[in-house]
C-alpha distance (Angstrom), angle and dihedral (degrees) to the residues before:
residue distance angle dihedral
M1 . . .
S2 3.78 . .
I3 3.79 117.8 .
K4 3.79 91.3 -146.3
S5 3.79 114.3 102.9
N6 3.77 132.5 -172.0
I7 3.78 122.8 -13.4
I8 3.79 110.0 -122.1
T9 3.81 97.6 -173.5
S10 3.81 143.3 -35.1
V11 3.80 140.3 -152.7
V12 3.82 113.8 -156.3
D13 3.79 123.1 173.0
R14 3.81 148.0 140.5
V15 3.79 103.7 -111.7
D16 3.80 123.8 -151.3
A17 3.81 109.4 -113.6
S18 3.80 93.6 -116.0
Y19 3.78 136.8 93.0
T20 3.79 88.5 -110.2
G21 3.78 89.1 54.6
V22 3.81 89.0 52.2
D23 3.82 90.3 51.3
L24 3.80 92.6 50.5
Y25 3.80 94.1 49.9
C26 3.80 92.2 46.4
L27 3.80 89.8 49.9
S28 3.80 90.8 55.2
V29 3.81 89.5 48.8
E30 3.80 91.5 49.2
K31 3.81 92.3 55.1
I32 3.81 93.0 50.6
V33 3.81 95.1 44.0
K34 3.79 90.8 52.2
K35 3.78 90.8 46.6
I36 3.82 92.3 58.1
G37 3.80 92.7 45.8
L38 3.80 102.3 -107.7
D39 3.80 95.2 122.4
K40 3.79 95.0 134.6
E41 3.81 90.6 59.0
L42 3.78 93.8 51.0
F43 3.81 94.4 95.2
S44 3.82 97.4 56.9
L45 3.81 94.1 37.7
Q46 3.79 94.6 50.3
L47 3.80 92.0 42.5
M48 3.81 93.6 55.4
L49 3.80 91.4 41.6
R50 3.79 91.9 51.8
E51 3.79 94.4 46.1
G52 3.80 91.6 50.9
L53 3.80 93.4 46.8
I54 3.81 94.3 44.7
N55 3.80 89.0 51.8
A56 3.82 89.0 52.4
V57 3.82 92.3 47.7
K58 3.81 94.6 48.5
H59 3.79 103.1 35.8
G60 3.81 106.9 18.0
C61 3.80 96.9 41.8
N62 3.82 100.8 23.2
N63 3.83 88.1 -132.3
N64 3.81 90.4 -63.6
K65 3.81 102.9 156.2
E66 3.80 91.3 -162.6
L67 3.80 91.1 69.6
K68 3.80 128.5 83.8
I69 3.81 132.8 -138.3
D70 3.81 120.4 -149.3
C71 3.79 109.3 -135.7
S72 3.78 132.9 174.0
L73 3.78 135.5 176.6
I74 3.81 116.5 -167.4
I75 3.80 118.4 -176.5
Y76 3.80 116.2 -160.1
D77 3.77 125.1 -178.5
N78 3.80 90.9 -102.6
E79 3.83 104.4 32.7
Y80 3.77 144.4 -6.3
I81 3.79 127.6 -127.5
I82 3.81 128.4 -155.7
E83 3.81 119.3 -164.8
I84 3.80 121.5 -172.5
E85 3.81 121.2 -179.6
D86 3.80 124.8 178.7
P87 3.84 129.2 -170.1
G88 3.80 93.5 -119.0
N89 3.79 131.0 113.4
G90 3.79 93.0 -101.1
F91 3.77 127.1 -136.5
N92 3.80 141.0 -107.9
L93 3.79 115.6 -100.0
E94 3.80 94.2 -165.2
T95 3.81 92.5 130.5
P96 3.81 111.2 28.1
R97 3.77 113.9 -155.7
Y98 3.79 111.9 -118.1
E99 3.79 99.5 168.1
S100 3.77 136.0 43.9
E101 3.77 129.4 -159.0
L102 3.79 116.2 -120.5
K103 3.81 90.2 -123.7
D104 3.82 92.3 56.0
T105 3.79 113.2 104.1
S106 3.82 94.6 -163.9
G107 3.79 141.7 15.8
R108 3.80 99.0 83.6
G109 3.80 99.4 107.3
L110 3.82 97.8 98.0
L111 3.80 90.5 42.4
I112 3.79 89.7 56.8
I113 3.80 93.2 45.6
G114 3.80 90.3 49.1
K115 3.79 91.4 51.2
Y116 3.80 96.7 51.9
S117 3.82 103.0 31.6
S118 3.79 131.5 76.9
S119 3.81 88.8 -137.9
F120 3.77 140.5 -18.9
S121 3.77 133.5 -168.5
F122 3.80 143.8 171.5
N123 3.78 127.5 -134.8
S124 3.80 118.4 -111.4
K125 3.81 91.8 -92.0
G126 3.78 92.2 51.0
N127 3.82 97.9 -129.6
K128 3.81 98.9 101.0
L129 3.79 122.3 68.4
T130 3.81 122.0 -164.5
I131 3.81 119.0 -167.0
R132 3.80 123.7 -172.5
K133 3.80 129.1 -168.3
L134 3.79 119.9 -174.9
L135 3.78 124.0 -130.6
N136 3.78 125.9 -142.9
N137 3.80 120.9 -159.3
G138 3.78 90.7 -21.9
E139 3.81 95.1 -50.8
L140 3.79 126.4 95.8
T141 3.77 114.7 -117.3
M142 3.78 133.1 -172.6
S143 3.78 112.9 -100.3
E144 3.79 115.4 -160.5
N145 3.80 93.8 -162.4
V146 3.80 116.6 87.6
I147 3.80 131.6 176.3
V148 3.80 107.5 -142.9
R149 3.79 107.5 -152.4
D150 3.78 133.7 -150.6
G151 3.78 102.2 -179.6
S152 3.80 108.6 -66.5
R153 3.82 93.1 -8.7
G154 3.77 125.5 82.3
I155 3.80 141.6 -179.9
L156 3.80 121.8 -146.2
K157 3.80 112.9 -167.6
L158 3.78 106.4 -168.8
E159 3.79 115.0 -134.3
S160 3.82 95.4 -168.3
N161 3.80 138.0 32.9
L162 3.80 115.2 -71.6
V163 3.80 97.1 -111.7
A164 3.80 138.3 134.7
S165 3.82 96.6 -90.6
V166 3.83 94.4 63.7
L167 3.78 100.2 40.2
D168 3.81 101.2 91.6
N169 3.80 92.3 63.5
L170 3.81 92.4 40.4
R171 3.81 92.3 52.3
L172 3.80 91.3 50.1
L173 3.80 91.3 46.0
V174 3.81 93.6 52.0
T175 3.81 94.6 41.1
N176 3.80 92.6 51.7
N177 3.80 90.9 50.1
I178 3.80 92.1 48.9
Q179 3.80 88.9 51.7
D180 3.81 86.4 51.1
G181 3.82 93.8 55.3
L182 3.81 105.4 -83.3
I183 3.82 110.2 156.6
E184 3.81 105.6 158.9
L185 3.81 122.3 40.7
T186 3.79 128.3 -173.6
I187 3.81 114.3 -163.5
D188 3.80 113.8 -158.0
L189 3.82 114.1 -153.8
S190 3.81 97.3 179.8
G191 3.79 108.3 144.2
I192 3.82 92.6 13.6
S193 3.82 113.0 127.5
V194 3.82 103.1 175.0
V195 3.82 134.5 48.0
D196 3.81 115.1 172.4
S197 3.82 129.5 -163.4
M198 3.79 92.6 -89.6
G199 3.79 89.6 49.9
I200 3.80 88.7 54.6
G201 3.79 88.1 49.9
F202 3.81 89.3 53.5
L203 3.82 91.0 54.4
I204 3.80 91.6 49.6
S205 3.82 91.9 47.0
A206 3.82 91.6 51.2
H207 3.81 89.6 47.9
N208 3.81 92.4 50.2
S209 3.81 93.2 47.6
L210 3.80 93.1 51.1
L211 3.80 94.0 41.3
K212 3.81 89.7 59.7
L213 3.82 87.4 58.7
G214 3.79 94.0 47.4
G215 3.79 91.0 -101.0
K216 3.79 136.1 116.4
I217 3.76 146.8 -154.0
E218 3.77 131.5 -137.1
V219 3.78 127.9 -167.2
I220 3.79 117.5 -145.3
N221 3.81 139.1 -174.4
V222 3.80 92.2 29.8
M223 3.80 113.8 173.3
A224 3.82 116.7 -125.5
E225 3.82 97.2 -105.7
I226 3.81 92.9 49.5
M227 3.80 90.3 45.5
D228 3.82 89.9 54.6
L229 3.81 90.2 49.4
L230 3.80 94.1 49.2
K231 3.79 93.0 45.9
S232 3.80 90.8 49.5
M233 3.82 86.3 56.9
R234 3.85 88.1 49.0
I235 3.80 90.4 -120.6
D236 3.80 89.4 141.8
K237 3.82 88.0 67.0
H238 3.81 89.6 65.3
F239 3.80 105.1 41.3
L240 3.79 140.9 -0.2
L241 3.79 120.1 -77.7
K242 3.81 121.3 -169.1
G243 3.77 125.0 -169.1
E244 3.77 128.3 -136.2
């Protein structure tokens, strides 16, 4: 059963491959977002939307104003999803860029999207970007955890301890990515000092969901104390654990 609930509103259009076209689409989004009372989320939403569209204009369309970009924003009552597809040849996201040099004048688009989204991914061709942002009690909230995708593989670097209070958003994040084609998931625990019983249950649930699809998870950069805990629960008999 899908976790998504009711659609609140949507903005679907074919956007001119120009910076003016980006402005016009974002203006239409701004009006609708304000109308439904999500003004305080307008900054992050518009920022991610603009970065994705600008990337499509520059790299997917080579600034050819005759081309069109398919763009949609769908706002549910528990998340919103942006999809941007350009007519270009796509690119290979083998090595996502996580850092940018101060002297660089470009190349920060994916960094920005990663900062403000719950997850983002490209299709196998590399010409369609999907951005997800989770909702909480009807209001959008920043999620620090992001699954960085390379096709059917993904890496989730946890930004907080794996405990009961963070699991609702993590479950939704992983489930949405599985529905979007995730098969192999690496969970990075570097810097994580606590995993409680519900956190262990989350790992097992993710493993079971992916195993049904012929996939797998692995957990890496596990500190010694957490490794001892997981091995005492025989978790290492189900999926790969790697220490720091």
